[in-house]
C-alpha positions in Angstrom: 44.7 -9.5 -30.0 41.7 -11.1 -28.3 38.9 -13.1 -30.1 35.6 -11.0 -29.5 32.3 -11.9 -29.0 29.4 -9.8 -29.6 26.4 -11.1 -27.8 22.9 -9.4 -27.9 19.8 -10.4 -27.6 18.1 -8.1 -30.2 19.6 -6.8 -33.3 20.0 -3.4 -33.1 22.4 -2.9 -30.1 24.3 -6.1 -31.9 24.6 -3.9 -35.2 25.4 -1.0 -33.1 28.5 -2.8 -31.4 29.8 -4.5 -34.5 30.0 -0.7 -36.3 32.1 0.6 -33.8 34.1 -2.5 -33.6 34.5 -2.3 -36.8 35.4 1.0 -37.1 38.5 0.8 -34.2 39.8 -2.0 -36.3 38.2 -4.5 -34.0 37.4 -7.8 -35.8 34.3 -10.1 -34.3 34.9 -13.5 -33.9 31.4 -14.6 -32.9 27.5 -13.2 -32.7 25.2 -14.6 -30.2 21.7 -14.0 -29.3 21.9 -16.0 -25.8 23.9 -17.0 -23.2 23.8 -20.7 -24.0 25.2 -19.7 -27.2 28.0 -17.3 -26.0 28.9 -20.3 -23.5 29.3 -22.7 -26.9 31.0 -20.2 -28.4 33.4 -19.2 -25.9 34.1 -23.2 -25.6 35.1 -23.7 -29.0 37.2 -20.4 -29.6 38.9 -21.5 -26.0 38.9 -18.4 -24.3 37.4 -14.6 -25.4 36.1 -11.2 -24.7 32.7 -10.8 -24.6 30.7 -7.8 -25.2 26.9 -8.0 -23.9 24.1 -6.4 -22.8 22.8 -7.1 -19.4 19.9 -10.0 -20.0 19.7 -12.5 -22.5 16.5 -15.0 -22.7 18.3 -17.9 -20.7 20.5 -16.0 -18.2 21.6 -12.8 -16.9 25.2 -11.1 -17.7 26.3 -11.9 -14.5 25.0 -16.2 -14.9 26.7 -15.7 -17.8 30.3 -14.2 -16.3 29.8 -17.1 -13.6 29.7 -20.0 -16.0 32.1 -19.2 -18.6 34.7 -18.2 -15.4 37.9 -17.6 -16.7 37.4 -18.8 -20.1 36.2 -15.1 -20.4 36.2 -11.8 -19.9 32.8 -9.8 -20.3 32.1 -6.3 -21.2 28.4 -5.3 -20.3 26.7 -2.7 -21.7 23.6 -1.3 -19.9 22.1 1.3 -18.0 23.5 2.1 -14.4 20.6 1.2 -12.8 20.9 -2.2 -14.4 24.6 -2.7 -14.2 24.2 -2.1 -9.9 22.9 -5.6 -10.5 25.5 -6.9 -12.2 28.4 -8.7 -10.4 31.2 -11.0 -11.3 35.3 -10.9 -11.4 35.3 -11.4 -15.1 33.2 -8.5 -16.3 33.6 -4.6 -16.6 30.0 -2.5 -16.8 30.1 0.3 -19.1 27.2 2.4 -18.3 25.2 3.6 -21.3 25.5 6.0 -23.1 28.6 6.1 -23.1 31.3 7.8 -25.9 33.2 6.1 -28.0 36.3 6.9 -26.4 34.7 5.2 -23.1 33.6 1.9 -24.9 37.5 1.4 -26.6 39.4 1.9 -23.0 36.9 -0.4 -21.4 37.3 -2.9 -24.4 41.2 -2.3 -24.0 41.2 -3.0 -20.4 38.7 -5.9 -20.9 41.2 -7.4 -23.6 44.4 -6.6 -21.1 43.0 -8.6 -18.2 43.2 -12.1 -19.7 43.0 -14.2 -16.6 43.5 -17.4 -18.3 47.2 -16.5 -19.0 47.9 -16.0 -15.2 46.3 -17.0 -12.5 48.6 -14.9 -10.0 46.9 -12.0 -8.3 47.6 -8.4 -9.1 50.6 -6.9 -7.3 49.6 -5.2 -4.0 50.4 -1.3 -3.7 52.8 -0.2 -1.4 51.8 1.5 1.6 53.2 4.6 0.0 51.2 4.4 -3.1 47.9 3.9 -1.1 49.0 6.9 1.2 49.5 8.9 -2.1 45.9 7.9 -3.4 44.6 8.3 -0.1 45.8 12.0 -0.4 45.0 12.3 -4.0 40.8 11.4 -3.1 40.9 13.8 0.2 41.6 16.6 -2.3 39.4 15.7 -5.0 36.7 15.7 -2.2 36.9 18.6 -0.2 38.0 20.5 -3.6 35.1 19.6 -5.9 32.7 17.8 -3.0 32.8 14.5 -4.0 32.1 11.4 -2.1 35.1 9.2 -1.3 33.6 6.5 -3.9 33.1 9.5 -6.6 36.7 10.6 -6.1 38.1 7.4 -6.5 36.1 6.4 -10.0 37.4 10.0 -10.9 40.8 8.9 -10.4 40.3 5.4 -12.2 38.3 6.9 -15.2 41.1 9.9 -15.7 44.1 7.1 -15.4 42.1 4.8 -17.7 41.1 7.7 -20.1 45.0 9.1 -20.0 46.5 5.8 -20.0 48.5 6.3 -16.8 48.4 4.2 -13.2 46.4 5.3 -10.6 49.5 6.5 -8.4 51.0 8.1 -11.7 47.1 9.9 -11.9 46.9 10.5 -8.3 50.9 12.2 -8.1 49.5 14.7 -10.8 46.2 15.5 -9.3 48.1 16.2 -6.0 50.9 18.7 -7.7 48.1 20.3 -10.1 45.9 21.3 -6.4 48.1 21.4 -3.9 51.2 22.9 -5.7 
């Protein structure tokens, strides 16, 4: 189980996330109100999963992610408009409002990333898998009139919610739509 740090500049969102974590059986290692406090806490812990908002008094979530590097993974909770300005290899963005299931699926993904344990890049998909995913996106784009980005996001979200690999989800949708 990863050590979780909850960091929001105000009490209300911090309290909501703590209640949600508690209801899911996830202990919180620390509570922080500023980016600097998060940095010090993560250094003391060694590594952590950080659940935070978009902006602190002293820095943004993007700046925090850059400063923490591979010592932490961040789950940033904010409106979709704010998340457009949030970047970092070690962060996951969850637009609000979000369901309980979306929150816990994102948290599970965050805790599985663990860059401090393995610095090797993820394995590349085979050409066959890439074509399978591309065909599934094309079907979704045609049937549901989605853009390519929307179709890709749809497949990713479905995969995450169902606990399947992206290629398995693509195969499932191709079977469903093309027989």
